[in-house]
PDB file of N, CA, C and O in Angstrom:
ATOM      1  N   UNK A   1      18.372  51.171 121.696  1.00  0.00           N
ATOM      2  CA  UNK A   1      19.751  51.365 122.084  1.00  0.00           C
ATOM      3  C   UNK A   1      20.351  50.070 122.626  1.00  0.00           C
ATOM      4  O   UNK A   1      21.547  49.825 122.474  1.00  0.00           O
ATOM      5  N   UNK A   2      19.528  49.253 123.252  1.00  0.00           N
ATOM      6  CA  UNK A   2      20.012  48.014 123.845  1.00  0.00           C
ATOM      7  C   UNK A   2      20.494  47.034 122.775  1.00  0.00           C
ATOM      8  O   UNK A   2      21.449  46.291 122.999  1.00  0.00           O
ATOM      9  N   UNK A   3      19.841  47.031 121.622  1.00  0.00           N
ATOM     10  CA  UNK A   3      20.242  46.130 120.535  1.00  0.00           C
ATOM     11  C   UNK A   3      21.624  46.508 120.040  1.00  0.00           C
ATOM     12  O   UNK A   3      22.414  45.638 119.672  1.00  0.00           O
ATOM     13  N   UNK A   4      21.923  47.798 120.028  1.00  0.00           N
ATOM     14  CA  UNK A   4      23.222  48.263 119.560  1.00  0.00           C
ATOM     15  C   UNK A   4      24.342  47.726 120.448  1.00  0.00           C
ATOM     16  O   UNK A   4      25.376  47.287 119.944  1.00  0.00           O
ATOM     17  N   UNK A   5      24.142  47.757 121.765  1.00  0.00           N
ATOM     18  CA  UNK A   5      25.159  47.233 122.667  1.00  0.00           C
ATOM     19  C   UNK A   5      25.326  45.733 122.490  1.00  0.00           C
ATOM     20  O   UNK A   5      26.438  45.212 122.578  1.00  0.00           O
ATOM     21  N   UNK A   6      24.231  45.048 122.242  1.00  0.00           N
ATOM     22  CA  UNK A   6      24.290  43.602 122.044  1.00  0.00           C
ATOM     23  C   UNK A   6      25.081  43.266 120.783  1.00  0.00           C
ATOM     24  O   UNK A   6      25.873  42.324 120.779  1.00  0.00           O
ATOM     25  N   UNK A   7      24.872  44.023 119.724  1.00  0.00           N
ATOM     26  CA  UNK A   7      25.600  43.775 118.479  1.00  0.00           C
ATOM     27  C   UNK A   7      27.077  44.121 118.634  1.00  0.00           C
ATOM     28  O   UNK A   7      27.935  43.417 118.101  1.00  0.00           O
ATOM     29  N   UNK A   8      27.382  45.193 119.356  1.00  0.00           N
ATOM     30  CA  UNK A   8      28.781  45.554 119.584  1.00  0.00           C
ATOM     31  C   UNK A   8      29.491  44.477 120.393  1.00  0.00           C
ATOM     32  O   UNK A   8      30.633  44.120 120.101  1.00  0.00           O
ATOM     33  N   UNK A   9      28.805  43.960 121.415  1.00  0.00           N
ATOM     34  CA  UNK A   9      29.397  42.903 122.235  1.00  0.00           C
ATOM     35  C   UNK A   9      29.652  41.663 121.390  1.00  0.00           C
ATOM     36  O   UNK A   9      30.702  41.031 121.505  1.00  0.00           O
ATOM     37  N   UNK A  10      28.692  41.316 120.542  1.00  0.00           N
ATOM     38  CA  UNK A  10      28.851  40.155 119.666  1.00  0.00           C
ATOM     39  C   UNK A  10      30.003  40.376 118.682  1.00  0.00           C
ATOM     40  O   UNK A  10      30.769  39.458 118.390  1.00  0.00           O
ATOM     41  N   UNK A  11      30.112  41.594 118.183  1.00  0.00           N
ATOM     42  CA  UNK A  11      31.207  41.916 117.265  1.00  0.00           C
ATOM     43  C   UNK A  11      32.557  41.772 117.961  1.00  0.00           C
ATOM     44  O   UNK A  11      33.491  41.217 117.381  1.00  0.00           O
ATOM     45  N   UNK A  12      32.672  42.256 119.177  1.00  0.00           N
ATOM     46  CA  UNK A  12      33.932  42.144 119.910  1.00  0.00           C
ATOM     47  C   UNK A  12      34.271  40.696 120.245  1.00  0.00           C
ATOM     48  O   UNK A  12      35.435  40.303 120.179  1.00  0.00           O
ATOM     49  N   UNK A  13      33.271  39.904 120.601  1.00  0.00           N
ATOM     50  CA  UNK A  13      33.517  38.494 120.887  1.00  0.00           C
ATOM     51  C   UNK A  13      34.007  37.756 119.642  1.00  0.00           C
ATOM     52  O   UNK A  13      34.927  36.942 119.719  1.00  0.00           O
ATOM     53  N   UNK A  14      33.397  38.040 118.509  1.00  0.00           N
ATOM     54  CA  UNK A  14      33.841  37.421 117.259  1.00  0.00           C
ATOM     55  C   UNK A  14      35.240  37.900 116.865  1.00  0.00           C
ATOM     56  O   UNK A  14      36.028  37.139 116.302  1.00  0.00           O
ATOM     57  N   UNK A  15      35.539  39.163 117.164  1.00  0.00           N
ATOM     58  CA  UNK A  15      36.866  39.686 116.871  1.00  0.00           C
ATOM     59  C   UNK A  15      37.931  39.001 117.727  1.00  0.00           C
ATOM     60  O   UNK A  15      39.028  38.717 117.246  1.00  0.00           O
ATOM     61  N   UNK A  16      37.612  38.739 118.980  1.00  0.00           N
ATOM     62  CA  UNK A  16      38.532  38.011 119.853  1.00  0.00           C
ATOM     63  C   UNK A  16      38.731  36.584 119.340  1.00  0.00           C
ATOM     64  O   UNK A  16      39.853  36.077 119.310  1.00  0.00           O
ATOM     65  N   UNK A  17      37.628  35.941 118.935  1.00  0.00           N
ATOM     66  CA  UNK A  17      37.722  34.597 118.371  1.00  0.00           C
ATOM     67  C   UNK A  17      38.571  34.590 117.103  1.00  0.00           C
ATOM     68  O   UNK A  17      39.366  33.675 116.888  1.00  0.00           O
ATOM     69  N   UNK A  18      38.402  35.613 116.265  1.00  0.00           N
ATOM     70  CA  UNK A  18      39.204  35.747 115.044  1.00  0.00           C
ATOM     71  C   UNK A  18      40.690  35.832 115.379  1.00  0.00           C
ATOM     72  O   UNK A  18      41.513  35.172 114.744  1.00  0.00           O
ATOM     73  N   UNK A  19      41.030  36.640 116.373  1.00  0.00           N
ATOM     74  CA  UNK A  19      42.434  36.795 116.756  1.00  0.00           C
ATOM     75  C   UNK A  19      43.005  35.492 117.313  1.00  0.00           C
ATOM     76  O   UNK A  19      44.159  35.156 117.048  1.00  0.00           O
ATOM     77  N   UNK A  20      42.208  34.765 118.078  1.00  0.00           N
ATOM     78  CA  UNK A  20      42.670  33.499 118.642  1.00  0.00           C
ATOM     79  C   UNK A  20      42.919  32.472 117.544  1.00  0.00           C
ATOM     80  O   UNK A  20      43.934  31.775 117.560  1.00  0.00           O
ATOM     81  N   UNK A  21      41.999  32.376 116.596  1.00  0.00           N
ATOM     82  CA  UNK A  21      42.155  31.421 115.499  1.00  0.00           C
ATOM     83  C   UNK A  21      43.349  31.804 114.621  1.00  0.00           C
ATOM     84  O   UNK A  21      44.087  30.933 114.163  1.00  0.00           O
ATOM     85  N   UNK A  22      43.537  33.098 114.389  1.00  0.00           N
ATOM     86  CA  UNK A  22      44.676  33.549 113.593  1.00  0.00           C
ATOM     87  C   UNK A  22      45.992  33.251 114.302  1.00  0.00           C
ATOM     88  O   UNK A  22      46.952  32.806 113.672  1.00  0.00           O
ATOM     89  N   UNK A  23      46.038  33.493 115.598  1.00  0.00           N
ATOM     90  CA  UNK A  23      47.254  33.187 116.361  1.00  0.00           C
ATOM     91  C   UNK A  23      47.529  31.684 116.371  1.00  0.00           C
ATOM     92  O   UNK A  23      48.681  31.258 116.284  1.00  0.00           O
ATOM     93  N   UNK A  24      46.470  30.886 116.476  1.00  0.00           N
ATOM     94  CA  UNK A  24      46.646  29.432 116.443  1.00  0.00           C
ATOM     95  C   UNK A  24      47.154  28.978 115.080  1.00  0.00           C
ATOM     96  O   UNK A  24      47.978  28.067 114.998  1.00  0.00           O
ATOM     97  N   UNK A  25      46.671  29.601 114.016  1.00  0.00           N
ATOM     98  CA  UNK A  25      47.137  29.248 112.677  1.00  0.00           C
ATOM     99  C   UNK A  25      48.618  29.563 112.521  1.00  0.00           C
ATOM    100  O   UNK A  25      49.371  28.777 111.946  1.00  0.00           O
ATOM    101  N   UNK A  26      49.028  30.708 113.030  1.00  0.00           N
ATOM    102  CA  UNK A  26      50.451  31.074 112.965  1.00  0.00           C
ATOM    103  C   UNK A  26      51.279  30.112 113.807  1.00  0.00           C
ATOM    104  O   UNK A  26      52.346  29.670 113.383  1.00  0.00           O
ATOM    105  N   UNK A  27      50.793  29.794 114.985  1.00  0.00           N
ATOM    106  CA  UNK A  27      51.508  28.881 115.874  1.00  0.00           C
ATOM    107  C   UNK A  27      51.675  27.505 115.236  1.00  0.00           C
ATOM    108  O   UNK A  27      52.770  26.941 115.235  1.00  0.00           O
ATOM    109  N   UNK A  28      50.577  26.968 114.691  1.00  0.00           N
ATOM    110  CA  UNK A  28      50.654  25.647 114.072  1.00  0.00           C
ATOM    111  C   UNK A  28      51.534  25.663 112.825  1.00  0.00           C
ATOM    112  O   UNK A  28      52.255  24.702 112.560  1.00  0.00           O
ATOM    113  N   UNK A  29      51.475  26.750 112.063  1.00  0.00           N
ATOM    114  CA  UNK A  29      52.237  26.800 110.821  1.00  0.00           C
ATOM    115  C   UNK A  29      53.721  27.018 111.013  1.00  0.00           C
ATOM    116  O   UNK A  29      54.535  26.301 110.431  1.00  0.00           O
ATOM    117  N   UNK A  30      54.082  27.997 111.822  1.00  0.00           N
ATOM    118  CA  UNK A  30      55.496  28.357 111.940  1.00  0.00           C
ATOM    119  C   UNK A  30      56.231  27.590 113.027  1.00  0.00           C
ATOM    120  O   UNK A  30      57.374  27.175 112.838  1.00  0.00           O
ATOM    121  N   UNK A  31      55.579  27.406 114.156  1.00  0.00           N
ATOM    122  CA  UNK A  31      56.277  26.796 115.286  1.00  0.00           C
ATOM    123  C   UNK A  31      56.203  25.276 115.243  1.00  0.00           C
ATOM    124  O   UNK A  31      57.220  24.597 115.393  1.00  0.00           O
ATOM    125  N   UNK A  32      55.011  24.743 115.039  1.00  0.00           N
ATOM    126  CA  UNK A  32      54.821  23.298 115.110  1.00  0.00           C
ATOM    127  C   UNK A  32      54.955  22.593 113.759  1.00  0.00           C
ATOM    128  O   UNK A  32      54.918  21.364 113.692  1.00  0.00           O
ATOM    129  N   UNK A  33      55.109  23.371 112.685  1.00  0.00           N
ATOM    130  CA  UNK A  33      55.283  22.833 111.327  1.00  0.00           C
ATOM    131  C   UNK A  33      54.121  21.921 110.895  1.00  0.00           C
ATOM    132  O   UNK A  33      54.324  20.932 110.191  1.00  0.00           O
ATOM    133  N   UNK A  34      52.918  22.268 111.324  1.00  0.00           N
ATOM    134  CA  UNK A  34      51.715  21.532 110.919  1.00  0.00           C
ATOM    135  C   UNK A  34      50.968  22.407 109.911  1.00  0.00           C
ATOM    136  O   UNK A  34      49.999  23.084 110.256  1.00  0.00           O
ATOM    137  N   UNK A  35      51.431  22.379 108.670  1.00  0.00           N
ATOM    138  CA  UNK A  35      50.933  23.298 107.657  1.00  0.00           C
ATOM    139  C   UNK A  35      49.477  23.029 107.271  1.00  0.00           C
ATOM    140  O   UNK A  35      48.739  23.967 106.971  1.00  0.00           O
ATOM    141  N   UNK A  36      49.057  21.768 107.275  1.00  0.00           N
ATOM    142  CA  UNK A  36      47.674  21.443 106.911  1.00  0.00           C
ATOM    143  C   UNK A  36      46.688  22.000 107.936  1.00  0.00           C
ATOM    144  O   UNK A  36      45.644  22.538 107.569  1.00  0.00           O
ATOM    145  N   UNK A  37      47.019  21.871 109.207  1.00  0.00           N
ATOM    146  CA  UNK A  37      46.151  22.406 110.261  1.00  0.00           C
ATOM    147  C   UNK A  37      46.112  23.929 110.169  1.00  0.00           C
ATOM    148  O   UNK A  37      45.058  24.539 110.345  1.00  0.00           O
ATOM    149  N   UNK A  38      47.245  24.528 109.899  1.00  0.00           N
ATOM    150  CA  UNK A  38      47.310  25.978 109.756  1.00  0.00           C
ATOM    151  C   UNK A  38      46.451  26.459 108.593  1.00  0.00           C
ATOM    152  O   UNK A  38      45.756  27.468 108.712  1.00  0.00           O
ATOM    153  N   UNK A  39      46.492  25.762 107.493  1.00  0.00           N
ATOM    154  CA  UNK A  39      45.694  26.130 106.325  1.00  0.00           C
ATOM    155  C   UNK A  39      44.204  26.007 106.617  1.00  0.00           C
ATOM    156  O   UNK A  39      43.423  26.864 106.203  1.00  0.00           O
ATOM    157  N   UNK A  40      43.805  24.968 107.315  1.00  0.00           N
ATOM    158  CA  UNK A  40      42.397  24.789 107.681  1.00  0.00           C
ATOM    159  C   UNK A  40      41.946  25.919 108.595  1.00  0.00           C
ATOM    160  O   UNK A  40      40.838  26.435 108.443  1.00  0.00           O
ATOM    161  N   UNK A  41      42.796  26.310 109.546  1.00  0.00           N
ATOM    162  CA  UNK A  41      42.441  27.412 110.448  1.00  0.00           C
ATOM    163  C   UNK A  41      42.318  28.734 109.695  1.00  0.00           C
ATOM    164  O   UNK A  41      41.455  29.553 110.012  1.00  0.00           O
ATOM    165  N   UNK A  42      43.171  28.941 108.712  1.00  0.00           N
ATOM    166  CA  UNK A  42      43.067  30.158 107.896  1.00  0.00           C
ATOM    167  C   UNK A  42      41.755  30.161 107.110  1.00  0.00           C
ATOM    168  O   UNK A  42      41.101  31.198 106.995  1.00  0.00           O
ATOM    169  N   UNK A  43      41.368  29.000 106.569  1.00  0.00           N
ATOM    170  CA  UNK A  43      40.105  28.923 105.841  1.00  0.00           C
ATOM    171  C   UNK A  43      38.902  29.097 106.762  1.00  0.00           C
ATOM    172  O   UNK A  43      37.842  29.530 106.310  1.00  0.00           O
ATOM    173  N   UNK A  44      39.045  28.773 108.027  1.00  0.00           N
ATOM    174  CA  UNK A  44      37.986  29.034 109.001  1.00  0.00           C
ATOM    175  C   UNK A  44      37.933  30.530 109.321  1.00  0.00           C
ATOM    176  O   UNK A  44      36.862  31.074 109.594  1.00  0.00           O
ATOM    177  N   UNK A  45      39.078  31.181 109.287  1.00  0.00           N
ATOM    178  CA  UNK A  45      39.170  32.600 109.629  1.00  0.00           C
ATOM    179  C   UNK A  45      38.481  33.504 108.599  1.00  0.00           C
ATOM    180  O   UNK A  45      37.941  34.547 108.970  1.00  0.00           O
ATOM    181  N   UNK A  46      38.490  33.130 107.326  1.00  0.00           N
ATOM    182  CA  UNK A  46      37.884  33.978 106.299  1.00  0.00           C
ATOM    183  C   UNK A  46      36.373  34.172 106.500  1.00  0.00           C
ATOM    184  O   UNK A  46      35.916  35.315 106.483  1.00  0.00           O
ATOM    185  N   UNK A  47      35.582  33.111 106.687  1.00  0.00           N
ATOM    186  CA  UNK A  47      34.151  33.340 106.942  1.00  0.00           C
ATOM    187  C   UNK A  47      33.909  34.100 108.248  1.00  0.00           C
ATOM    188  O   UNK A  47      32.960  34.876 108.353  1.00  0.00           O
ATOM    189  N   UNK A  48      34.761  33.876 109.224  1.00  0.00           N
ATOM    190  CA  UNK A  48      34.646  34.590 110.486  1.00  0.00           C
ATOM    191  C   UNK A  48      34.858  36.090 110.268  1.00  0.00           C
ATOM    192  O   UNK A  48      34.153  36.903 110.866  1.00  0.00           O
ATOM    193  N   UNK A  49      35.808  36.461 109.431  1.00  0.00           N
ATOM    194  CA  UNK A  49      36.043  37.871 109.105  1.00  0.00           C
ATOM    195  C   UNK A  49      34.845  38.468 108.373  1.00  0.00           C
ATOM    196  O   UNK A  49      34.495  39.627 108.596  1.00  0.00           O
ATOM    197  N   UNK A  50      34.223  37.692 107.512  1.00  0.00           N
ATOM    198  CA  UNK A  50      33.034  38.154 106.805  1.00  0.00           C
ATOM    199  C   UNK A  50      31.881  38.415 107.778  1.00  0.00           C
ATOM    200  O   UNK A  50      31.175  39.416 107.653  1.00  0.00           O
ATOM    201  N   UNK A  51      31.694  37.531 108.729  1.00  0.00           N
ATOM    202  CA  UNK A  51      30.642  37.703 109.732  1.00  0.00           C
ATOM    203  C   UNK A  51      30.922  38.941 110.578  1.00  0.00           C
ATOM    204  O   UNK A  51      29.998  39.689 110.898  1.00  0.00           O
ATOM    205  N   UNK A  52      32.176  39.167 110.943  1.00  0.00           N
ATOM    206  CA  UNK A  52      32.542  40.357 111.711  1.00  0.00           C
ATOM    207  C   UNK A  52      32.239  41.623 110.919  1.00  0.00           C
ATOM    208  O   UNK A  52      31.745  42.602 111.478  1.00  0.00           O
ATOM    209  N   UNK A  53      32.529  41.610 109.633  1.00  0.00           N
ATOM    210  CA  UNK A  53      32.246  42.768 108.790  1.00  0.00           C
ATOM    211  C   UNK A  53      30.748  43.048 108.715  1.00  0.00           C
ATOM    212  O   UNK A  53      30.335  44.207 108.717  1.00  0.00           O
ATOM    213  N   UNK A  54      29.939  42.007 108.651  1.00  0.00           N
ATOM    214  CA  UNK A  54      28.490  42.190 108.607  1.00  0.00           C
ATOM    215  C   UNK A  54      27.993  42.793 109.925  1.00  0.00           C
ATOM    216  O   UNK A  54      27.187  43.723 109.917  1.00  0.00           O
ATOM    217  N   UNK A  55      28.470  42.269 111.046  1.00  0.00           N
ATOM    218  CA  UNK A  55      28.069  42.823 112.343  1.00  0.00           C
ATOM    219  C   UNK A  55      28.511  44.280 112.474  1.00  0.00           C
ATOM    220  O   UNK A  55      27.773  45.101 113.020  1.00  0.00           O
ATOM    221  N   UNK A  56      29.688  44.604 111.987  1.00  0.00           N
ATOM    222  CA  UNK A  56      30.173  45.987 112.066  1.00  0.00           C
ATOM    223  C   UNK A  56      29.314  46.918 111.222  1.00  0.00           C
ATOM    224  O   UNK A  56      28.973  48.017 111.659  1.00  0.00           O
ATOM    225  N   UNK A  57      28.967  46.490 110.026  1.00  0.00           N
ATOM    226  CA  UNK A  57      28.149  47.349 109.170  1.00  0.00           C
ATOM    227  C   UNK A  57      26.743  47.511 109.732  1.00  0.00           C
ATOM    228  O   UNK A  57      26.156  48.589 109.640  1.00  0.00           O
ATOM    229  N   UNK A  58      26.204  46.450 110.311  1.00  0.00           N
ATOM    230  CA  UNK A  58      24.885  46.583 110.940  1.00  0.00           C
ATOM    231  C   UNK A  58      24.936  47.503 112.151  1.00  0.00           C
ATOM    232  O   UNK A  58      23.997  48.260 112.398  1.00  0.00           O
ATOM    233  N   UNK A  59      26.024  47.441 112.903  1.00  0.00           N
ATOM    234  CA  UNK A  59      26.177  48.338 114.044  1.00  0.00           C
ATOM    235  C   UNK A  59      26.266  49.788 113.612  1.00  0.00           C
ATOM    236  O   UNK A  59      25.676  50.664 114.244  1.00  0.00           O
ATOM    237  N   UNK A  60      27.007  50.049 112.532  1.00  0.00           N
ATOM    238  CA  UNK A  60      27.113  51.411 112.007  1.00  0.00           C
ATOM    239  C   UNK A  60      25.766  51.888 111.503  1.00  0.00           C
ATOM    240  O   UNK A  60      25.402  53.048 111.694  1.00  0.00           O
ATOM    241  N   UNK A  61      25.032  51.009 110.867  1.00  0.00           N
ATOM    242  CA  UNK A  61      23.712  51.370 110.348  1.00  0.00           C
ATOM    243  C   UNK A  61      22.762  51.734 111.475  1.00  0.00           C
ATOM    244  O   UNK A  61      22.034  52.722 111.380  1.00  0.00           O
ATOM    245  N   UNK A  62      22.762  50.940 112.545  1.00  0.00           N
ATOM    246  CA  UNK A  62      21.901  51.241 113.685  1.00  0.00           C
ATOM    247  C   UNK A  62      22.312  52.544 114.362  1.00  0.00           C
ATOM    248  O   UNK A  62      21.466  53.305 114.832  1.00  0.00           O
ATOM    249  N   UNK A  63      23.611  52.790 114.406  1.00  0.00           N
ATOM    250  CA  UNK A  63      24.095  54.039 114.992  1.00  0.00           C
ATOM    251  C   UNK A  63      23.618  55.247 114.190  1.00  0.00           C
ATOM    252  O   UNK A  63      23.216  56.258 114.765  1.00  0.00           O
ATOM    253  N   UNK A  64      23.660  55.143 112.887  1.00  0.00           N
ATOM    254  CA  UNK A  64      23.189  56.232 112.040  1.00  0.00           C
ATOM    255  C   UNK A  64      21.678  56.428 112.174  1.00  0.00           C
ATOM    256  O   UNK A  64      21.199  57.562 112.184  1.00  0.00           O
ATOM    257  N   UNK A  65      20.937  55.343 112.276  1.00  0.00           N
ATOM    258  CA  UNK A  65      19.483  55.438 112.463  1.00  0.00           C
ATOM    259  C   UNK A  65      19.152  56.095 113.799  1.00  0.00           C
ATOM    260  O   UNK A  65      18.197  56.866 113.891  1.00  0.00           O
ATOM    261  N   UNK A  66      19.934  55.795 114.834  1.00  0.00           N
ATOM    262  CA  UNK A  66      19.700  56.373 116.151  1.00  0.00           C
ATOM    263  C   UNK A  66      19.990  57.876 116.131  1.00  0.00           C
ATOM    264  O   UNK A  66      19.331  58.634 116.844  1.00  0.00           O
ATOM    265  N   UNK A  67      20.959  58.320 115.331  1.00  0.00           N
ATOM    266  CA  UNK A  67      21.290  59.732 115.245  1.00  0.00           C
ATOM    267  C   UNK A  67      20.180  60.519 114.556  1.00  0.00           C
ATOM    268  O   UNK A  67      19.917  61.665 114.921  1.00  0.00           O
ATOM    269  N   UNK A  68      19.529  59.916 113.564  1.00  0.00           N
ATOM    270  CA  UNK A  68      18.503  60.640 112.812  1.00  0.00           C
ATOM    271  C   UNK A  68      17.191  60.732 113.568  1.00  0.00           C
ATOM    272  O   UNK A  68      16.354  61.570 113.230  1.00  0.00           O
ATOM    273  N   UNK A  69      16.986  59.912 114.564  1.00  0.00           N
ATOM    274  CA  UNK A  69      15.718  59.941 115.307  1.00  0.00           C
ATOM    275  C   UNK A  69      15.718  60.987 116.378  1.00  0.00           C
ATOM    276  O   UNK A  69      14.727  61.140 117.092  1.00  0.00           O
TER     277      UNK A  69
END
């Protein structure tokens, strides 16, 4: 059960990081007119979203395994 909480915490931390990077990309793109920096931040956000999806699916899998035991 302890591993499940650790994975959930990691998932939430990555989700917060994703939101911060996305907000920074919007800020740099629309407000500061730095389109290249915004594009780089968006490209950083895609792998981060993939990692979040993997952590979420692993968390769901562990939750289902815990229910069957």
